[in-house]
Steps between C-alpha positions, in 0.01 A plus 500: 500500500489648146502863393144511371368392837688759705497813280229745602467817290838665471659353811601158617310361794718300736399134507500308822788278590874527510520727197275772643785719627692514174195530273337772707823698480465527122316775320368344176333719240321370192563719195418494134824495302525738204328265255197280555714196419629503856351524846562423867818687577604441860699785657685386813687747717743260665852378432438189293676189390372251244594142574491192280176307479465145621496373142832666430367694200482842661805714442662654805525880488675753721274696733562863395711735291418357157285669237334176390497129559333219315355177625526185292184407315337169574224321682520371852573814702307472824660771715735792478676531832607849607533662839122506532414157360321585175288240326405483135128546425306176500436354159805674353730200486505503119580868473845647530608814682688686230681782673620613840596866540695624803489875565629613838299301750211433263468170316245483219375167374338510157336205330267486199135406536526354150741494211330695223517447126618796292314556173688708244294631208597657174233749388463534121359185336482345848277701732355690204456342158673777306818704503404805706760716324371428151139520622545873564547551125119478480509863614682605182310605185372183327687308776825539306836660566697701244759291317790705639401400854399145414834438329711659775502199734839346582516153652549516876388864521123460528454754779687762299273424203185530711625837620478619138152350465376681812660825386320472166165434670555801723591719202172417323299582813436157652471560874483293816123447511483361148801278557347366821168419329687311232725307736226391740316340207787255443377138536627272773620156399225239527461381859752751634250706701371181659857396576583834661179484704602154624844625597342792685295258708814302589747773589594301809648247256629718214706812453458647153715740296513629142823552305422669170655697216183711473482810720371592843214725382349247259517211747356712782208617282418149380522326838299768681230505232461125551510541880787253540795726581485406869585137419850588380758570769745672266512615138844535342497682168618811318413821692268738316341840555332785312711808437389863512391481136267210576711239320582163654868443567664170590840412646704183519410272789862478613860464386649153458787321327312192370590450133191283443240761593383833357686800634213623716409181687648169613221307666744261661675787677163633619396160637833430669510846662140458619583169668824634645320803645261272689777301669507386770138573589329320213572167341282349228433129475466538124511757221258469209588716199218569252590664171511483123784701348867472417595739781346254750767238429776679692318493838379146434863384477557591868212286627572183699375142474228569754369790289263504204507692174167538320551612137198594293427246228599612152710796615872573495582385854362152436703478179823610669457253787430220253812592302714491815368154578583379150851638546531298822516809721145503639381747758533370855143582603200287411318617187119525489355645178176701513261648247251672732486629856263216588780246458726697731212533750448122499872448565500743792186344647686170532783679684265660752342164575828313523 
C-alpha cells in the first residue's frame, strides 16, 4: 500500500489489512509549505520513532524533543517505519526526504517536488542593453551633466555620485513623470524579453532574482513597463524614493566589509544571504549567474562546480574570468559565454528537457 493510493482529501483513509488500526489512528493533513518548491507535508499527532530502512541507508532519529532531523539522501528508500507504518509515495524512490521536524507530538515530513534552478541576473548591460543610471542623463539639458558633477565621481562610490546627479536633475525641475518616461524607453538586450517570457512559462523549474547596482525605482519602472516584473522572485538593489521636493534619492544597498566591491554593494554577500535565508526549506540543484560587469566577479567566485556563470561576450566579466584562467586560478563554475538572450534561452531549454 502506497501513500498516493490511500490519501483521500486531507485525511488518510485506513487501508484494509493488518495496518488498518495504526493507519486509521493517524490524522494526516496535506499542506502547502511556504514556497511552491515544496508540497505534501504530513502532520502526524502521535509519538513517533523513525527506524532504519531495509537498505541500511536511512538514518535513525529519536522520536521527539528535537528541533530538526535530517534523513540521508539517496535512492532505494521503500518505507519509513514509525508507530503507524508510514510508506513513501509510490514512484518516489529516486527522491530524498530532506528534513524531519519534531515539534511536541507533531512530526512534519517535507520533501521537494523538484530541485529548482536559481537564475541570478545582473540588470544593466544584461537585462537592459544600457546603463540605467547613465541613461537618466537624457533628462538633462542636451543630455549632458555639468562638468563639476561629471568630474565628481570617485571609484567605488557610484551611488554617492548618482545622488548628486539626481539632486541636480531635481534642482532644474526634472520630476518623476519625465524620469519615468525616459527610463521606460531604455532598450532591452536582444532576446532578453523572449528569455524572460520563457522563464515565466517555466517557473516550476526556475527561480529568478536580480542583483543590481542600479536602484529600486528604475528597475521597477522598467520591468513593469515591459510586463515582466512578475517573473522575478526578488530584486536586490539600492533603495530609492522621491523626497518632498520631488527629487529622487538613493541609498546604499547594504553595509559590507568586502574589499573587492564598491562600498554600497557586494553581490556575493547578497547572494549568500539570500541562499542562507532559504535554508533549510529550499535547495537549488544549480545556480546560473548571468552578468557582464566587474562587480559580478565577486559572486561568481562563490559558485560551485555544478553551477554555471554566463558572462556577456566582450564585456568586463568575460575578460576577468579569462584572466583568472590564464593565471591558473579559474572560477570553479562552468563558463558559458553569451551575446544575446536567445543563446541563454537555448541553454535553458536544454535544461528543461533534460
